[in-house]
N, C-alpha and C positions, 0 to 999 in steps of 0.2 A: 776832320781829319785831313792831313795834307802832306803828302810825300813827292819829294824831288830826286832822282836818281839819273845817273847815265845809263844809256841802254847796256852799253858793255859790261855794266857790273851788274846788271838784273839779269841778262840774258842766259847766263850759266845755272844761277841758282833756279831760275824759272823753268829751265829745259828739266833740271834734277826732280824738281817737285812735280810739275806737270806730267811727267812721264809715268807716273802711278795712277793718273787719273784716266778712268776708261772714259771712251768717248759715249758709251750708252751705260746711263746708271739708272737702276731701280729707284733710288733716293736721288731728288735734284740737287741735293746740298752736296753730294758727292764728284758733283761736275764742278765744284768750286773748289778754291784754295782759300786758305784763312791767311790773311796779313795781318800781322800785330806788331805794332810800334811802340817802342819804349826808348825815349831818349832818340839818340840816332841809330839805334840797334833795330834792324827790321827781321822779323823771321817769316818764311812763307811756309805752310804746311799744307800737305796733300795726304789723302787717304782712300782706300777703297774699302774699310773696314778689317781687312786682313794686315795690310801694311801701312804704317805712317812714314814719310819723308818729310823732314823738318831741315830747312836751309837758312843759314844767318848770312846778313850782310848788312853793311854801313849805307846810310842815306840821311839827306835832311829830311827832318820831320818836324811838325808842331807840337811834339811831346810825346803823344801817346794816342791809342786807339786801336780798334780792330775792325775788320771788315771780311766778308767774303766775296769773291769775285770770280766769275768762270774763268777756270785755267786755261783752256786751250784757246780760247778768244783772246786773251792778255797775251798769250804765247805769240800768237798768230801776229797779234798787232804789233809787238815787239820785234819780230822778226822782219815785218815789212818796212820798219822804220829806219833811216839811215844810221851808219855805223855809230856818227858822232851825236847822235839826238839826245836830248836831254828830256826823260819822261817825268810826268807830273801826274799824281793822282789825288783827286779830292774827292770827298763823299758829300752829297747833297741830297738829303732824304733817304729814299731806297736805291739810289742809283751812284755808280761810281764814274767820275768824268777823267777820262784819260787824254791828256794832250801833249803834244810835242810840237812845238814850232807853229805852223798853220794848220796841222792835224788834231781832229777832237773826235773821241768816242765816248759813248755814252753806254754805260754796261749797267745790266740790273744786277743788284746784290742779293743776298738771303740772310736772314738774320743770323750771327754769329751763335747764337745759344743752340742753334740746330746743328752745328758743325760736331761730327762726332770725335771723341777723345778715346785713344786706346788706354784702357786701365791695366797697366802691366804689375803693379804690385813691387814686393821687395824683390831685390836680385840675389840668387843664391850664389852665384859663381861670377867674378870679373877677374878678366885676363888681357894682357895686349899683346898684339902680333903686328908684326909688319906688314903693311898693305900689299906688297909684292908677292909676299909668301902667301897671303890669305886668298888673293886674287888666283894665284897659280893652283892652289889647293881647289877652288871651287872650278875654275876651267877644265882641270884634268878628270873632274869626274861627273860635272852636270849632264853632260850629253849621255850618260849611261841611264839617267833617271827614266822611268816609265812616263806615258803621257795617257793621260784619262784610264788609267788601268781601275779596275773595279777593287783591287787590292790598294786602297787610298794611301796606305802607307809608302807604298813604292812610287808614288808621283811627288816623291821630295826626295832630299839628300840627308843622309844620315851624317851627324857630326859626333864624333866620339872623342871626349875629354878622359885621358887616362894618364895620370902622372904628367910627365913633362911632354906628352904627346898629344898633337890634335888630328885626327884622322878623319877624312870624308870618304863615305862610301855610297855609290849609286848603283842601282840595278833594277831592270825592267824583267827579271825572270828569265832572260835569255843570254844577257851579259852581264858583268859586273865590272866596276871601276874603283879602285881605291889607291888612295894618295895619303900620304902624311908628313907633317912638319913638325919639326923641334919647337918647344917652348922654353922660355926663359925661367917660367914659374911651376911649380908642382900644383896640379889640378886636384890631387888625391886621387880617390877611387874611382874608377869608370864610370863615366857618366854619357849617356846618349841621349841626343834630341834629334827629332826630324825636322829639317826646314822645309817648307812647301816650295814647288817649283818656281812659283812668281817671286818668292823671298830669295831664293838663290839667285836667279836672274838679276833682280835689282842690286843685290848686293855686289854681284860680280860686275855690274856696271858702274858702279860708284869706285870700285876700289882701281886705283891706279898702279903704276908699276914703279914704285918709290919705296924708299926705305923708312919712309914715315910712318909712326905706329897708328893702328886702330884700336880702340877699346872695345873689347866684347863683353857685355853682360847677358846672362841667361837666368831664367828660373822655369818654374814647370810648364808655363805656358808661352812665354815670349823670348826672342832674341832680341838684342840691341846692338848695333855697331856705330860707334862714335868717332867721327873725323874731325878735323879741325873746325869745320865751319858746316858739318852735315851730320844728322842724326838718322839712321834707318831703323826702325821696329817693326819686327814681323810676328805675326802668331805662328806658333808650331803646330804641327800635326800630332793629334792625339792618337797614338797607336804603338804597336809594337814591332820594330824592325826584324826580319828574319836573321837569324845568326849566320853572318856573311862568312865566317870560319869553315864552315861546313861545306862552302861552294868551291873554295880555293883548293885545288890539289896540293896535296902535301909535298910530292915530288913528281918531277918529268924524267922519263927515261930517256927519251929523245929529244935532244937540244939543237935547234935549227938556227944558225947565225946568218942573218942576212942585212944588205945594206939598206937603210932605210927608205931613201929616195927611190932607188930602182925598184924596190918591192912595192912600195906605194904607187909608183906609174903603172906597174904592172896589173896591180890590181884595178885600178882606175879603167884601164883600157879593156881589160877582160869584162867587168862589170857591165859595160856597154851592152854587150849581148847576153847578159843573163836574163832570167825570168823576171818579168816586172813587179811581179807579186811577191816571190819568193827572195829575189836577189840571191841565189844560190851560185857558190863557186866551187869546184873541185879541186882540191890540192893533192897532186901527185909528188910525194917527196922522196927523192932518190939521192945516191952518194953525190954530194957537191952540184945537185940541180933541183930545182922545184919546178913543176909544170902547172901551171894555173890555167884552168879552162873552164868555159861556161858554154850553155847551150840554152835555147827557148823553144815556145811550143811553134815558133814559125821555120822550124829546123835550120836555125842559124847558128854558127859556133865560133867562139873565140880561144885562142889559145897562146899563152905567155911562158917563155923560160926563163927563170931567174937564176944567177949563180948564187950558190950558198956554202956554207961551211957546216958540212954535215956528212958524218961517215957511218950511220948507223943502217939499222934494217930499212927496207923500202915500207911508205906508209901512204894509203891514201885517205883521204878524208875530206869532208865538204862543210863548208861554215857561209853564214851570210856576208855576202861582200860589204856592206855597209858597218856591220859590227867590227871587221878586221881594219878596214879603212880608217875609221875615226879612232881604233885604238892605236895603230901605228902612228897616225898624224899628231897623235898627242905626245908621243913620247919624245922628249929632248935629247936625242943623241944620234950619231953617225949610223950606228948599227941597231938592230931590233933581234932579241933573242925570242924564239917562238918555241915554246916549250910544249911538249906533246907526250901522250902515253901510247893510246892507241885508238881507232877507229871510232869508239864511242864515248871516249873522254873528252873534257873540256881541255882546251888550250889556254896557255898563260903566255901573254906578251909583257915585256919588260927592257927597258935599256940595260946593256951588259952591267954587271956589277951595281946596279939600282935596284934596292927592294922597296924603296920608298914609294913608287908608283908601279902599279901592275893592272893589267886586265885581263879578265877571265871570259872566254867566250865559249858557248856551248855548240857542239857539232849539230848539223842538220843532214837527213838523209837526202841523198839526191837520185 
């Protein structure tokens, strides 16, 4: 087998595929990527048994064949070569010879028969969505996912297909993020799947802020996203996501309108002196003013005052600073609506007039 390709044409797809390969693998074959040639079409495949990434590109080949080659080492070699380099890969016995100009590298290969293949079966639902809309959906909710929670279903993102709406929901049990986007086709009855954390991060990494379509296929165990020259397949989490509707307050009696950037800056400054473990901030909400304060075990204190649009009764409540800062940062608006009821009830944050994206944050005792 022989391949000849320009470095610039190889580096992007190689980056995409090698990104899924972990540096430390229980199976040696998982450190390799599968290179398959058919005519001038070359495919690169990487997998960690949970996610599979396949990238397609054009290059000069001698017809066909396939090999597995260490992913990270090949990527590092390509990165170190000059921008205008032509890379040639030939196979000799169980070795891959990579040459470019006066450079020559010999890499060990592993049998292609050992390379795992994700068995996905038939797809139950297929739809298409714009890349930028799908990326926005993932970006606005993924930071709310749990990390290494014993409730394994929280370590992922709920995707809910309902009629002409695709909804994403992430929660770690203390806060919740929900965002939705309209679809051009009707998906029928409500259907839910849970995408694992790594699958969410990989899909978000590959989506670009473009109007180009991405084809989404799902079944009981897998989701597949197909771009022009890239296919990402991920296993799903087998579990039941909690009923998120019960977490969202039906109404808020106290609505605070605050300028986003001023609010975020005040939160960031006050959080500097919050308790490093609990990250708590106290919010004292008065007529047209919000006082944000923090203190820590070293007897240090911070206080910030922000102008707000509010004329209701005074309220004092505590929240985790990180949760509020991340929610405010994710909203695309000049102002933020901070919806509250009482000291013991969750707050809802959203952009004025926008119900498609909202964040629910539980209060904390200070």
